[in-house]
mmCIF entry with sequence, helices, sheets and N, C-alpha, C, O atoms, coordinates in Angstrom:
data_MODEL
# 
_entry.id   MODEL 
# 
_entity.id                         1 
_entity.type                       polymer 
_entity.pdbx_number_of_molecules   1 
# 
_entity_poly.entity_id                      1 
_entity_poly.type                           'polypeptide(L)' 
_entity_poly.nstd_linkage                   no 
_entity_poly.nstd_monomer                   no 
_entity_poly.pdbx_seq_one_letter_code       MRCLILAAEWCGDVVRNVPVVFRAMEVSGIPTEVLIMEEHLDTMDEF 
_entity_poly.pdbx_seq_one_letter_code_can   MRCLILAAEWCGDVVRNVPVVFRAMEVSGIPTEVLIMEEHLDTMDEF 
_entity_poly.pdbx_strand_id                 A 
# 
loop_
_entity_poly_seq.entity_id 
_entity_poly_seq.num 
_entity_poly_seq.mon_id 
_entity_poly_seq.hetero 
1 1  MET n 
1 2  ARG n 
1 3  CYS n 
1 4  LEU n 
1 5  ILE n 
1 6  LEU n 
1 7  ALA n 
1 8  ALA n 
1 9  GLU n 
1 10 TRP n 
1 11 CYS n 
1 12 GLY n 
1 13 ASP n 
1 14 VAL n 
1 15 VAL n 
1 16 ARG n 
1 17 ASN n 
1 18 VAL n 
1 19 PRO n 
1 20 VAL n 
1 21 VAL n 
1 22 PHE n 
1 23 ARG n 
1 24 ALA n 
1 25 MET n 
1 26 GLU n 
1 27 VAL n 
1 28 SER n 
1 29 GLY n 
1 30 ILE n 
1 31 PRO n 
1 32 THR n 
1 33 GLU n 
1 34 VAL n 
1 35 LEU n 
1 36 ILE n 
1 37 MET n 
1 38 GLU n 
1 39 GLU n 
1 40 HIS n 
1 41 LEU n 
1 42 ASP n 
1 43 THR n 
1 44 MET n 
1 45 ASP n 
1 46 GLU n 
1 47 PHE n 
# 
_struct_asym.id          A 
_struct_asym.entity_id   1 
# 
loop_
_struct_conf.conf_type_id 
_struct_conf.id 
_struct_conf.pdbx_PDB_helix_id 
_struct_conf.beg_label_comp_id 
_struct_conf.beg_label_asym_id 
_struct_conf.beg_label_seq_id 
_struct_conf.pdbx_beg_PDB_ins_code 
_struct_conf.end_label_comp_id 
_struct_conf.end_label_asym_id 
_struct_conf.end_label_seq_id 
_struct_conf.pdbx_end_PDB_ins_code 
_struct_conf.beg_auth_comp_id 
_struct_conf.beg_auth_asym_id 
_struct_conf.beg_auth_seq_id 
_struct_conf.end_auth_comp_id 
_struct_conf.end_auth_asym_id 
_struct_conf.end_auth_seq_id 
_struct_conf.pdbx_PDB_helix_class 
_struct_conf.details 
_struct_conf.pdbx_PDB_helix_length 
HELX_P HELX_P1 AA1 GLY A 12 ? SER A 28 ? GLY A 12 SER A 28 1 ? 17 
HELX_P HELX_P2 AA2 MET A 37 ? GLU A 39 ? MET A 37 GLU A 39 5 ? 3  
HELX_P HELX_P3 AA3 LEU A 41 ? GLU A 46 ? LEU A 41 GLU A 46 1 ? 6  
# 
_struct_conf_type.id          HELX_P 
_struct_conf_type.criteria    ? 
_struct_conf_type.reference   ? 
# 
_struct_sheet.id               AA1 
_struct_sheet.type             ? 
_struct_sheet.number_strands   2 
_struct_sheet.details          ? 
# 
_struct_sheet_order.sheet_id     AA1 
_struct_sheet_order.range_id_1   1 
_struct_sheet_order.range_id_2   2 
_struct_sheet_order.offset       ? 
_struct_sheet_order.sense        parallel 
# 
loop_
_struct_sheet_range.sheet_id 
_struct_sheet_range.id 
_struct_sheet_range.beg_label_comp_id 
_struct_sheet_range.beg_label_asym_id 
_struct_sheet_range.beg_label_seq_id 
_struct_sheet_range.pdbx_beg_PDB_ins_code 
_struct_sheet_range.end_label_comp_id 
_struct_sheet_range.end_label_asym_id 
_struct_sheet_range.end_label_seq_id 
_struct_sheet_range.pdbx_end_PDB_ins_code 
_struct_sheet_range.beg_auth_comp_id 
_struct_sheet_range.beg_auth_asym_id 
_struct_sheet_range.beg_auth_seq_id 
_struct_sheet_range.end_auth_comp_id 
_struct_sheet_range.end_auth_asym_id 
_struct_sheet_range.end_auth_seq_id 
AA1 1 CYS A 3  ? ALA A 7  ? CYS A 3  ALA A 7  
AA1 2 THR A 32 ? ILE A 36 ? THR A 32 ILE A 36 
# 
loop_
_atom_site.group_PDB 
_atom_site.id 
_atom_site.type_symbol 
_atom_site.label_atom_id 
_atom_site.label_alt_id 
_atom_site.label_comp_id 
_atom_site.label_asym_id 
_atom_site.label_entity_id 
_atom_site.label_seq_id 
_atom_site.pdbx_PDB_ins_code 
_atom_site.Cartn_x 
_atom_site.Cartn_y 
_atom_site.Cartn_z 
_atom_site.occupancy 
_atom_site.B_iso_or_equiv 
_atom_site.pdbx_formal_charge 
_atom_site.auth_seq_id 
_atom_site.auth_comp_id 
_atom_site.auth_asym_id 
_atom_site.auth_atom_id 
_atom_site.pdbx_PDB_model_num 
ATOM 1   N N  . MET A 1 1  ? -31.258 3.310   -0.248 1.00 0.00 ? 1  MET A N  1 
ATOM 2   C CA . MET A 1 1  ? -29.975 3.407   -0.891 1.00 0.00 ? 1  MET A CA 1 
ATOM 3   C C  . MET A 1 1  ? -28.914 3.503   0.197  1.00 0.00 ? 1  MET A C  1 
ATOM 4   O O  . MET A 1 1  ? -29.153 4.066   1.265  1.00 0.00 ? 1  MET A O  1 
ATOM 5   N N  . ARG A 1 2  ? -27.756 2.956   -0.082 1.00 0.00 ? 2  ARG A N  1 
ATOM 6   C CA . ARG A 1 2  ? -26.615 3.101   0.815  1.00 0.00 ? 2  ARG A CA 1 
ATOM 7   C C  . ARG A 1 2  ? -25.349 3.117   -0.012 1.00 0.00 ? 2  ARG A C  1 
ATOM 8   O O  . ARG A 1 2  ? -25.351 2.687   -1.166 1.00 0.00 ? 2  ARG A O  1 
ATOM 9   N N  . CYS A 1 3  ? -24.284 3.603   0.559  1.00 0.00 ? 3  CYS A N  1 
ATOM 10  C CA . CYS A 1 3  ? -22.997 3.708   -0.117 1.00 0.00 ? 3  CYS A CA 1 
ATOM 11  C C  . CYS A 1 3  ? -22.013 2.767   0.582  1.00 0.00 ? 3  CYS A C  1 
ATOM 12  O O  . CYS A 1 3  ? -21.813 2.842   1.794  1.00 0.00 ? 3  CYS A O  1 
ATOM 13  N N  . LEU A 1 4  ? -21.416 1.896   -0.194 1.00 0.00 ? 4  LEU A N  1 
ATOM 14  C CA . LEU A 1 4  ? -20.400 0.979   0.322  1.00 0.00 ? 4  LEU A CA 1 
ATOM 15  C C  . LEU A 1 4  ? -19.096 1.308   -0.373 1.00 0.00 ? 4  LEU A C  1 
ATOM 16  O O  . LEU A 1 4  ? -19.003 1.253   -1.599 1.00 0.00 ? 4  LEU A O  1 
ATOM 17  N N  . ILE A 1 5  ? -18.086 1.653   0.418  1.00 0.00 ? 5  ILE A N  1 
ATOM 18  C CA . ILE A 1 5  ? -16.782 2.019   -0.126 1.00 0.00 ? 5  ILE A CA 1 
ATOM 19  C C  . ILE A 1 5  ? -15.803 0.901   0.209  1.00 0.00 ? 5  ILE A C  1 
ATOM 20  O O  . ILE A 1 5  ? -15.622 0.551   1.374  1.00 0.00 ? 5  ILE A O  1 
ATOM 21  N N  . LEU A 1 6  ? -15.184 0.352   -0.811 1.00 0.00 ? 6  LEU A N  1 
ATOM 22  C CA . LEU A 1 6  ? -14.150 -0.669  -0.643 1.00 0.00 ? 6  LEU A CA 1 
ATOM 23  C C  . LEU A 1 6  ? -12.828 0.024   -0.909 1.00 0.00 ? 6  LEU A C  1 
ATOM 24  O O  . LEU A 1 6  ? -12.558 0.440   -2.036 1.00 0.00 ? 6  LEU A O  1 
ATOM 25  N N  . ALA A 1 7  ? -12.001 0.152   0.121  1.00 0.00 ? 7  ALA A N  1 
ATOM 26  C CA . ALA A 1 7  ? -10.816 0.995   0.012  1.00 0.00 ? 7  ALA A CA 1 
ATOM 27  C C  . ALA A 1 7  ? -9.598  0.342   0.644  1.00 0.00 ? 7  ALA A C  1 
ATOM 28  O O  . ALA A 1 7  ? -9.708  -0.518  1.518  1.00 0.00 ? 7  ALA A O  1 
ATOM 29  N N  . ALA A 1 8  ? -8.436  0.774   0.176  1.00 0.00 ? 8  ALA A N  1 
ATOM 30  C CA . ALA A 1 8  ? -7.161  0.358   0.755  1.00 0.00 ? 8  ALA A CA 1 
ATOM 31  C C  . ALA A 1 8  ? -6.584  1.545   1.527  1.00 0.00 ? 8  ALA A C  1 
ATOM 32  O O  . ALA A 1 8  ? -6.536  2.663   1.013  1.00 0.00 ? 8  ALA A O  1 
ATOM 33  N N  . GLU A 1 9  ? -6.153  1.299   2.747  1.00 0.00 ? 9  GLU A N  1 
ATOM 34  C CA . GLU A 1 9  ? -5.625  2.379   3.597  1.00 0.00 ? 9  GLU A CA 1 
ATOM 35  C C  . GLU A 1 9  ? -4.389  3.042   3.000  1.00 0.00 ? 9  GLU A C  1 
ATOM 36  O O  . GLU A 1 9  ? -4.116  4.211   3.274  1.00 0.00 ? 9  GLU A O  1 
ATOM 37  N N  . TRP A 1 10 ? -3.647  2.304   2.191  1.00 0.00 ? 10 TRP A N  1 
ATOM 38  C CA . TRP A 1 10 ? -2.389  2.820   1.645  1.00 0.00 ? 10 TRP A CA 1 
ATOM 39  C C  . TRP A 1 10 ? -2.600  3.654   0.378  1.00 0.00 ? 10 TRP A C  1 
ATOM 40  O O  . TRP A 1 10 ? -1.646  4.239   -0.135 1.00 0.00 ? 10 TRP A O  1 
ATOM 41  N N  . CYS A 1 11 ? -3.818  3.718   -0.125 1.00 0.00 ? 11 CYS A N  1 
ATOM 42  C CA . CYS A 1 11 ? -4.095  4.389   -1.394 1.00 0.00 ? 11 CYS A CA 1 
ATOM 43  C C  . CYS A 1 11 ? -4.250  5.903   -1.199 1.00 0.00 ? 11 CYS A C  1 
ATOM 44  O O  . CYS A 1 11 ? -5.116  6.356   -0.450 1.00 0.00 ? 11 CYS A O  1 
ATOM 45  N N  . GLY A 1 12 ? -3.426  6.651   -1.862 1.00 0.00 ? 12 GLY A N  1 
ATOM 46  C CA . GLY A 1 12 ? -3.474  8.109   -1.759 1.00 0.00 ? 12 GLY A CA 1 
ATOM 47  C C  . GLY A 1 12 ? -4.783  8.695   -2.245 1.00 0.00 ? 12 GLY A C  1 
ATOM 48  O O  . GLY A 1 12 ? -5.269  9.676   -1.681 1.00 0.00 ? 12 GLY A O  1 
ATOM 49  N N  . ASP A 1 13 ? -5.364  8.105   -3.289 1.00 0.00 ? 13 ASP A N  1 
ATOM 50  C CA . ASP A 1 13 ? -6.651  8.590   -3.797 1.00 0.00 ? 13 ASP A CA 1 
ATOM 51  C C  . ASP A 1 13 ? -7.745  8.445   -2.747 1.00 0.00 ? 13 ASP A C  1 
ATOM 52  O O  . ASP A 1 13 ? -8.618  9.306   -2.636 1.00 0.00 ? 13 ASP A O  1 
ATOM 53  N N  . VAL A 1 14 ? -7.705  7.367   -1.979 1.00 0.00 ? 14 VAL A N  1 
ATOM 54  C CA . VAL A 1 14 ? -8.688  7.161   -0.915 1.00 0.00 ? 14 VAL A CA 1 
ATOM 55  C C  . VAL A 1 14 ? -8.545  8.250   0.139  1.00 0.00 ? 14 VAL A C  1 
ATOM 56  O O  . VAL A 1 14 ? -9.534  8.835   0.580  1.00 0.00 ? 14 VAL A O  1 
ATOM 57  N N  . VAL A 1 15 ? -7.324  8.511   0.531  1.00 0.00 ? 15 VAL A N  1 
ATOM 58  C CA . VAL A 1 15 ? -7.067  9.518   1.568  1.00 0.00 ? 15 VAL A CA 1 
ATOM 59  C C  . VAL A 1 15 ? -7.599  10.884  1.133  1.00 0.00 ? 15 VAL A C  1 
ATOM 60  O O  . VAL A 1 15 ? -8.144  11.627  1.949  1.00 0.00 ? 15 VAL A O  1 
ATOM 61  N N  . ARG A 1 16 ? -7.444  11.212  -0.144 1.00 0.00 ? 16 ARG A N  1 
ATOM 62  C CA . ARG A 1 16 ? -7.882  12.518  -0.640 1.00 0.00 ? 16 ARG A CA 1 
ATOM 63  C C  . ARG A 1 16 ? -9.380  12.577  -0.914 1.00 0.00 ? 16 ARG A C  1 
ATOM 64  O O  . ARG A 1 16 ? -9.999  13.615  -0.681 1.00 0.00 ? 16 ARG A O  1 
ATOM 65  N N  . ASN A 1 17 ? -9.979  11.495  -1.402 1.00 0.00 ? 17 ASN A N  1 
ATOM 66  C CA . ASN A 1 17 ? -11.351 11.566  -1.896 1.00 0.00 ? 17 ASN A CA 1 
ATOM 67  C C  . ASN A 1 17 ? -12.432 11.092  -0.934 1.00 0.00 ? 17 ASN A C  1 
ATOM 68  O O  . ASN A 1 17 ? -13.562 11.575  -1.005 1.00 0.00 ? 17 ASN A O  1 
ATOM 69  N N  . VAL A 1 18 ? -12.125 10.174  -0.051 1.00 0.00 ? 18 VAL A N  1 
ATOM 70  C CA . VAL A 1 18 ? -13.161 9.640   0.836  1.00 0.00 ? 18 VAL A CA 1 
ATOM 71  C C  . VAL A 1 18 ? -13.764 10.714  1.746  1.00 0.00 ? 18 VAL A C  1 
ATOM 72  O O  . VAL A 1 18 ? -14.975 10.678  1.968  1.00 0.00 ? 18 VAL A O  1 
ATOM 73  N N  . PRO A 1 19 ? -13.011 11.650  2.277  1.00 0.00 ? 19 PRO A N  1 
ATOM 74  C CA . PRO A 1 19 ? -13.655 12.696  3.087  1.00 0.00 ? 19 PRO A CA 1 
ATOM 75  C C  . PRO A 1 19 ? -14.711 13.485  2.297  1.00 0.00 ? 19 PRO A C  1 
ATOM 76  O O  . PRO A 1 19 ? -15.735 13.874  2.858  1.00 0.00 ? 19 PRO A O  1 
ATOM 77  N N  . VAL A 1 20 ? -14.471 13.718  1.027  1.00 0.00 ? 20 VAL A N  1 
ATOM 78  C CA . VAL A 1 20 ? -15.439 14.431  0.184  1.00 0.00 ? 20 VAL A CA 1 
ATOM 79  C C  . VAL A 1 20 ? -16.684 13.565  -0.010 1.00 0.00 ? 20 VAL A C  1 
ATOM 80  O O  . VAL A 1 20 ? -17.809 14.060  0.064  1.00 0.00 ? 20 VAL A O  1 
ATOM 81  N N  . VAL A 1 21 ? -16.479 12.278  -0.257 1.00 0.00 ? 21 VAL A N  1 
ATOM 82  C CA . VAL A 1 21 ? -17.605 11.357  -0.430 1.00 0.00 ? 21 VAL A CA 1 
ATOM 83  C C  . VAL A 1 21 ? -18.413 11.279  0.865  1.00 0.00 ? 21 VAL A C  1 
ATOM 84  O O  . VAL A 1 21 ? -19.642 11.326  0.834  1.00 0.00 ? 21 VAL A O  1 
ATOM 85  N N  . PHE A 1 22 ? -17.722 11.160  2.008  1.00 0.00 ? 22 PHE A N  1 
ATOM 86  C CA . PHE A 1 22 ? -18.421 11.131  3.299  1.00 0.00 ? 22 PHE A CA 1 
ATOM 87  C C  . PHE A 1 22 ? -19.315 12.346  3.474  1.00 0.00 ? 22 PHE A C  1 
ATOM 88  O O  . PHE A 1 22 ? -20.460 12.219  3.906  1.00 0.00 ? 22 PHE A O  1 
ATOM 89  N N  . ARG A 1 23 ? -18.808 13.504  3.147  1.00 0.00 ? 23 ARG A N  1 
ATOM 90  C CA . ARG A 1 23 ? -19.580 14.740  3.311  1.00 0.00 ? 23 ARG A CA 1 
ATOM 91  C C  . ARG A 1 23 ? -20.798 14.745  2.388  1.00 0.00 ? 23 ARG A C  1 
ATOM 92  O O  . ARG A 1 23 ? -21.896 15.116  2.803  1.00 0.00 ? 23 ARG A O  1 
ATOM 93  N N  . ALA A 1 24 ? -20.601 14.336  1.147  1.00 0.00 ? 24 ALA A N  1 
ATOM 94  C CA . ALA A 1 24 ? -21.712 14.303  0.193  1.00 0.00 ? 24 ALA A CA 1 
ATOM 95  C C  . ALA A 1 24 ? -22.781 13.316  0.648  1.00 0.00 ? 24 ALA A C  1 
ATOM 96  O O  . ALA A 1 24 ? -23.974 13.601  0.537  1.00 0.00 ? 24 ALA A O  1 
ATOM 97  N N  . MET A 1 25 ? -22.371 12.176  1.153  1.00 0.00 ? 25 MET A N  1 
ATOM 98  C CA . MET A 1 25 ? -23.330 11.177  1.624  1.00 0.00 ? 25 MET A CA 1 
ATOM 99  C C  . MET A 1 25 ? -24.057 11.670  2.877  1.00 0.00 ? 25 MET A C  1 
ATOM 100 O O  . MET A 1 25 ? -25.249 11.417  3.050  1.00 0.00 ? 25 MET A O  1 
ATOM 101 N N  . GLU A 1 26 ? -23.334 12.373  3.744  1.00 0.00 ? 26 GLU A N  1 
ATOM 102 C CA . GLU A 1 26 ? -23.935 12.921  4.961  1.00 0.00 ? 26 GLU A CA 1 
ATOM 103 C C  . GLU A 1 26 ? -25.022 13.939  4.604  1.00 0.00 ? 26 GLU A C  1 
ATOM 104 O O  . GLU A 1 26 ? -26.130 13.889  5.138  1.00 0.00 ? 26 GLU A O  1 
ATOM 105 N N  . VAL A 1 27 ? -24.696 14.852  3.705  1.00 0.00 ? 27 VAL A N  1 
ATOM 106 C CA . VAL A 1 27 ? -25.646 15.879  3.282  1.00 0.00 ? 27 VAL A CA 1 
ATOM 107 C C  . VAL A 1 27 ? -26.868 15.232  2.616  1.00 0.00 ? 27 VAL A C  1 
ATOM 108 O O  . VAL A 1 27 ? -27.991 15.714  2.766  1.00 0.00 ? 27 VAL A O  1 
ATOM 109 N N  . SER A 1 28 ? -26.642 14.148  1.887  1.00 0.00 ? 28 SER A N  1 
ATOM 110 C CA . SER A 1 28 ? -27.719 13.459  1.170  1.00 0.00 ? 28 SER A CA 1 
ATOM 111 C C  . SER A 1 28 ? -28.514 12.509  2.058  1.00 0.00 ? 28 SER A C  1 
ATOM 112 O O  . SER A 1 28 ? -29.574 12.022  1.667  1.00 0.00 ? 28 SER A O  1 
ATOM 113 N N  . GLY A 1 29 ? -27.993 12.250  3.257  1.00 0.00 ? 29 GLY A N  1 
ATOM 114 C CA . GLY A 1 29 ? -28.678 11.334  4.161  1.00 0.00 ? 29 GLY A CA 1 
ATOM 115 C C  . GLY A 1 29 ? -28.529 9.878   3.756  1.00 0.00 ? 29 GLY A C  1 
ATOM 116 O O  . GLY A 1 29 ? -29.366 9.046   4.108  1.00 0.00 ? 29 GLY A O  1 
ATOM 117 N N  . ILE A 1 30 ? -27.475 9.565   3.022  1.00 0.00 ? 30 ILE A N  1 
ATOM 118 C CA . ILE A 1 30 ? -27.239 8.191   2.568  1.00 0.00 ? 30 ILE A CA 1 
ATOM 119 C C  . ILE A 1 30 ? -26.252 7.522   3.523  1.00 0.00 ? 30 ILE A C  1 
ATOM 120 O O  . ILE A 1 30 ? -25.138 8.015   3.701  1.00 0.00 ? 30 ILE A O  1 
ATOM 121 N N  . PRO A 1 31 ? -26.650 6.396   4.143  1.00 0.00 ? 31 PRO A N  1 
ATOM 122 C CA . PRO A 1 31 ? -25.735 5.688   5.033  1.00 0.00 ? 31 PRO A CA 1 
ATOM 123 C C  . PRO A 1 31 ? -24.514 5.185   4.262  1.00 0.00 ? 31 PRO A C  1 
ATOM 124 O O  . PRO A 1 31 ? -24.630 4.700   3.136  1.00 0.00 ? 31 PRO A O  1 
ATOM 125 N N  . THR A 1 32 ? -23.361 5.308   4.879  1.00 0.00 ? 32 THR A N  1 
ATOM 126 C CA . THR A 1 32 ? -22.107 4.950   4.225  1.00 0.00 ? 32 THR A CA 1 
ATOM 127 C C  . THR A 1 32 ? -21.314 3.998   5.104  1.00 0.00 ? 32 THR A C  1 
ATOM 128 O O  . THR A 1 32 ? -21.227 4.177   6.319  1.00 0.00 ? 32 THR A O  1 
ATOM 129 N N  . GLU A 1 33 ? -20.739 2.988   4.475  1.00 0.00 ? 33 GLU A N  1 
ATOM 130 C CA . GLU A 1 33 ? -19.907 2.019   5.188  1.00 0.00 ? 33 GLU A CA 1 
ATOM 131 C C  . GLU A 1 33 ? -18.608 1.845   4.414  1.00 0.00 ? 33 GLU A C  1 
ATOM 132 O O  . GLU A 1 33 ? -18.616 1.805   3.184  1.00 0.00 ? 33 GLU A O  1 
ATOM 133 N N  . VAL A 1 34 ? -17.501 1.742   5.127  1.00 0.00 ? 34 VAL A N  1 
ATOM 134 C CA . VAL A 1 34 ? -16.194 1.540   4.507  1.00 0.00 ? 34 VAL A CA 1 
ATOM 135 C C  . VAL A 1 34 ? -15.692 0.146   4.858  1.00 0.00 ? 34 VAL A C  1 
ATOM 136 O O  . VAL A 1 34 ? -15.693 -0.260  6.020  1.00 0.00 ? 34 VAL A O  1 
ATOM 137 N N  . LEU A 1 35 ? -15.269 -0.568  3.836  1.00 0.00 ? 35 LEU A N  1 
ATOM 138 C CA . LEU A 1 35 ? -14.635 -1.871  4.022  1.00 0.00 ? 35 LEU A CA 1 
ATOM 139 C C  . LEU A 1 35 ? -13.173 -1.742  3.616  1.00 0.00 ? 35 LEU A C  1 
ATOM 140 O O  . LEU A 1 35 ? -12.859 -1.210  2.551  1.00 0.00 ? 35 LEU A O  1 
ATOM 141 N N  . ILE A 1 36 ? -12.291 -2.231  4.466  1.00 0.00 ? 36 ILE A N  1 
ATOM 142 C CA . ILE A 1 36 ? -10.871 -2.221  4.139  1.00 0.00 ? 36 ILE A CA 1 
ATOM 143 C C  . ILE A 1 36 ? -10.606 -3.383  3.174  1.00 0.00 ? 36 ILE A C  1 
ATOM 144 O O  . ILE A 1 36 ? -10.913 -4.537  3.471  1.00 0.00 ? 36 ILE A O  1 
ATOM 145 N N  . MET A 1 37 ? -10.039 -3.055  2.030  1.00 0.00 ? 37 MET A N  1 
ATOM 146 C CA . MET A 1 37 ? -9.861  -4.022  0.957  1.00 0.00 ? 37 MET A CA 1 
ATOM 147 C C  . MET A 1 37 ? -9.176  -5.303  1.418  1.00 0.00 ? 37 MET A C  1 
ATOM 148 O O  . MET A 1 37 ? -9.635  -6.402  1.105  1.00 0.00 ? 37 MET A O  1 
ATOM 149 N N  . GLU A 1 38 ? -8.102  -5.169  2.147  1.00 0.00 ? 38 GLU A N  1 
ATOM 150 C CA . GLU A 1 38 ? -7.329  -6.338  2.560  1.00 0.00 ? 38 GLU A CA 1 
ATOM 151 C C  . GLU A 1 38 ? -8.111  -7.258  3.495  1.00 0.00 ? 38 GLU A C  1 
ATOM 152 O O  . GLU A 1 38 ? -7.793  -8.442  3.615  1.00 0.00 ? 38 GLU A O  1 
ATOM 153 N N  . GLU A 1 39 ? -9.115  -6.724  4.144  1.00 0.00 ? 39 GLU A N  1 
ATOM 154 C CA . GLU A 1 39 ? -9.941  -7.518  5.059  1.00 0.00 ? 39 GLU A CA 1 
ATOM 155 C C  . GLU A 1 39 ? -11.188 -8.076  4.379  1.00 0.00 ? 39 GLU A C  1 
ATOM 156 O O  . GLU A 1 39 ? -11.911 -8.881  4.966  1.00 0.00 ? 39 GLU A O  1 
ATOM 157 N N  . HIS A 1 40 ? -11.439 -7.650  3.140  1.00 0.00 ? 40 HIS A N  1 
ATOM 158 C CA . HIS A 1 40 ? -12.663 -8.044  2.433  1.00 0.00 ? 40 HIS A CA 1 
ATOM 159 C C  . HIS A 1 40 ? -12.354 -8.397  0.982  1.00 0.00 ? 40 HIS A C  1 
ATOM 160 O O  . HIS A 1 40 ? -12.972 -7.865  0.060  1.00 0.00 ? 40 HIS A O  1 
ATOM 161 N N  . LEU A 1 41 ? -11.403 -9.287  0.790  1.00 0.00 ? 41 LEU A N  1 
ATOM 162 C CA . LEU A 1 41 ? -11.003 -9.667  -0.562 1.00 0.00 ? 41 LEU A CA 1 
ATOM 163 C C  . LEU A 1 41 ? -12.137 -10.360 -1.308 1.00 0.00 ? 41 LEU A C  1 
ATOM 164 O O  . LEU A 1 41 ? -12.243 -10.224 -2.527 1.00 0.00 ? 41 LEU A O  1 
ATOM 165 N N  . ASP A 1 42 ? -12.982 -11.099 -0.601 1.00 0.00 ? 42 ASP A N  1 
ATOM 166 C CA . ASP A 1 42 ? -14.117 -11.766 -1.253 1.00 0.00 ? 42 ASP A CA 1 
ATOM 167 C C  . ASP A 1 42 ? -15.093 -10.734 -1.845 1.00 0.00 ? 42 ASP A C  1 
ATOM 168 O O  . ASP A 1 42 ? -15.622 -10.932 -2.938 1.00 0.00 ? 42 ASP A O  1 
ATOM 169 N N  . THR A 1 43 ? -15.321 -9.650  -1.123 1.00 0.00 ? 43 THR A N  1 
ATOM 170 C CA . THR A 1 43 ? -16.195 -8.587  -1.633 1.00 0.00 ? 43 THR A CA 1 
ATOM 171 C C  . THR A 1 43 ? -15.543 -7.917  -2.838 1.00 0.00 ? 43 THR A C  1 
ATOM 172 O O  . THR A 1 43 ? -16.218 -7.627  -3.826 1.00 0.00 ? 43 THR A O  1 
ATOM 173 N N  . MET A 1 44 ? -14.247 -7.672  -2.764 1.00 0.00 ? 44 MET A N  1 
ATOM 174 C CA . MET A 1 44 ? -13.541 -7.066  -3.880 1.00 0.00 ? 44 MET A CA 1 
ATOM 175 C C  . MET A 1 44 ? -13.655 -7.930  -5.129 1.00 0.00 ? 44 MET A C  1 
ATOM 176 O O  . MET A 1 44 ? -13.846 -7.411  -6.228 1.00 0.00 ? 44 MET A O  1 
ATOM 177 N N  . ASP A 1 45 ? -13.539 -9.234  -4.967 1.00 0.00 ? 45 ASP A N  1 
ATOM 178 C CA . ASP A 1 45 ? -13.638 -10.141 -6.104 1.00 0.00 ? 45 ASP A CA 1 
ATOM 179 C C  . ASP A 1 45 ? -15.011 -10.102 -6.765 1.00 0.00 ? 45 ASP A C  1 
ATOM 180 O O  . ASP A 1 45 ? -15.126 -10.358 -7.964 1.00 0.00 ? 45 ASP A O  1 
ATOM 181 N N  . GLU A 1 46 ? -16.046 -9.786  -6.003 1.00 0.00 ? 46 GLU A N  1 
ATOM 182 C CA . GLU A 1 46 ? -17.399 -9.715  -6.557 1.00 0.00 ? 46 GLU A CA 1 
ATOM 183 C C  . GLU A 1 46 ? -17.578 -8.520  -7.489 1.00 0.00 ? 46 GLU A C  1 
ATOM 184 O O  . GLU A 1 46 ? -18.409 -8.550  -8.397 1.00 0.00 ? 46 GLU A O  1 
ATOM 185 N N  . PHE A 1 47 ? -16.793 -7.468  -7.257 1.00 0.00 ? 47 PHE A N  1 
ATOM 186 C CA . PHE A 1 47 ? -16.958 -6.251  -8.045 1.00 0.00 ? 47 PHE A CA 1 
ATOM 187 C C  . PHE A 1 47 ? -15.747 -5.947  -8.876 1.00 0.00 ? 47 PHE A C  1 
ATOM 188 O O  . PHE A 1 47 ? -15.729 -4.950  -9.599 1.00 0.00 ? 47 PHE A O  1 
# 
């Protein structure tokens, strides 16, 4: 299992919530990767 986060740097919800998600994934031992939305529009379109 892995966690893929598709996020926009300008989004306030991302700024507040991603640190909590990072910590939960770290404690769980789940690898986490962040993709910046503007750089990965093709991935965003898939989901």
